[in-house]
N, C-alpha and C positions, 0 to 999 in steps of 0.2 A: 488363570494362566497369565503370567507376567509378560513383559516385553523382552524379546530375545536380544542377545548380544548383537546379532546381525542387524536387527531393526535399530538398535541404538547406534551402531556404526553407520548405518545408512543415514539416520537422522543427523549425526555429526557431520558427515561428508556433505549432505545437502545444505545444512546451515552454513558451513564454511564456504561452500560454493556460492550460495545466495549472497552471503555477506561480502565476499570478494567482488562478485559481479556488481552488486549494488554500489559498492565504493567506486568501482571503475565507471559505472554509468553516471554517478554524481560528478565525476571528474570531467565528463563530456558535456559541460555547460555551454550554453550559447554565449557569444561574445558580449552579452548584455552587461551594462554597467552595474546592474542589480540582479545577478543570477539567483536562482532559487536554491535555498538550502533544502536538505532532505525533508525537514519538518514543514517548511513553507510549501513545498511541492505536494506533500501529503495532505495538508490542510486544504489547499486549493482543489485538489482532486476530490476530496470528500464533499466539498461544497458544490463542485461541478456535478457529481453523481447524485447527491442527496438533496440539493437545494439549500436554502438558508437553514443554519443550525445555530443553536445557542453555544456559548463558550463551553458550558458544562458537557454538552453533547460531543463537541469536538474533542474535549479532554478525555472523555470516556472512550471514544474510538481510538485515540492515540495511546491510552493507558497511562496518562499523566494527570497531575493535578491541574485544575483550571488556571491557577496562578502561574503555572509553568508556560502557559501560552500567551500571557500578557504581552511580553516584549515582541514576540513573533507577530502577533495579530496587530500590534501598534505599527510595526514596520510595514506589514502588508497594507494596512490602511493608509499610512503615509505615502506609500508607493502607488496608491490608487487601485490596488489589486482586490481589495475587499471594502465593503461598507458595513457600518453598524447601524441598526435601527431598532426602535422599540417594537416588540411584537404587538400585533393588532389584537391578539387574544389574551395576552398576559403582559400587562404594563411593566411588571418586574423583570421580564425577560428581554434580553437584548439579542437580536438575531444578527448573525454574520452572513453576508451575502457576497458571492463572487461577482466581480465587475467584468466588463468586457476586456479591460486591461489585464486583469488577473487571468482570465480565460486564455488570452493571447500568450501571456507569459508561460502558462502551463503547457499550451500547445507547442511553443518554441522549445521548452525544456524537454518534452517528450520526443519531439521530432529529432532534436539533436542527439539524444541518447539512442533512439531507434536507428538513426542513420549510422552511428558508430557501431552498434551491435549488429546490424544487418551486414555491414562491410566485414566485420570480424568473422561472422558466421560463414560468409561466402568464401573468405580467404583461407580459413583454418579448419573448416569441418566439411566432411563429405555430405552428399545429399541424404544418405541414411542417418548420419549423426544429427543433421539438422531436423530430420523427421522425428528422431527420438526426443530432441529438445522441444519440438512443438508439442508432442504428447506429454512430456514432463511439465511444460508450462500449463497445460490443461489440468493435469493432476494436481499441481500446486495450487491452482485456483480452486479446485474442489476442496483441498485440505484447508485452505484459508476460509472457506465457507462453513467449516464444521463449527457449530456453536459450542460454547463451554459446557452447557447442560448435557448435550448428547455425548460429548467427550467424557464427562464425569460418569454418565450411565454406562458408557462403553467400558470404561476402566473398571467399574463396579462389577459388570457381568463378564469381564474377561474378553470382551469383544465378540461375544457369541451372536449378538444381533446383527453384526455386519459381516461376519465370516461367510464366505461363499456367495456373496451378492456382488453383482457387477454394476449396480445402480450408483447414483451420485452419493458421495459421502455426506 
């Protein structure tokens, strides 16, 4: 069984909504002289949640080539937001670590975006609509956690393994 036209339409609307909202949140930067770009914020967030990572690991998470991160990581290091060090287990590996300055920049970035979003929610949506968005946020986090291998298996079996289950994706 393939994907229905309704599911494709839902996916299109969801992607468009996420993209527009993400753009708007990026526009709500703190008044810092060095605001975070989308990629910088994403890299700092990964380092905050995962601890030190190699450039190749960060690139794999972002879905880009390691060379594509060179400039961004140099800028973050110059700003004191990350440090580089040789791995204690593999001298060929260079670990990127979040600094206290980087963590504060990320906190400010998230705080400002959250403040704008909370105000917009309160001004423009009903309590029921805000509840739906809370649920949608939880569902989007579940979808983001679906690994590629299980998604490939699900496509191969037409989704039979997941149909009718209420558990996490």
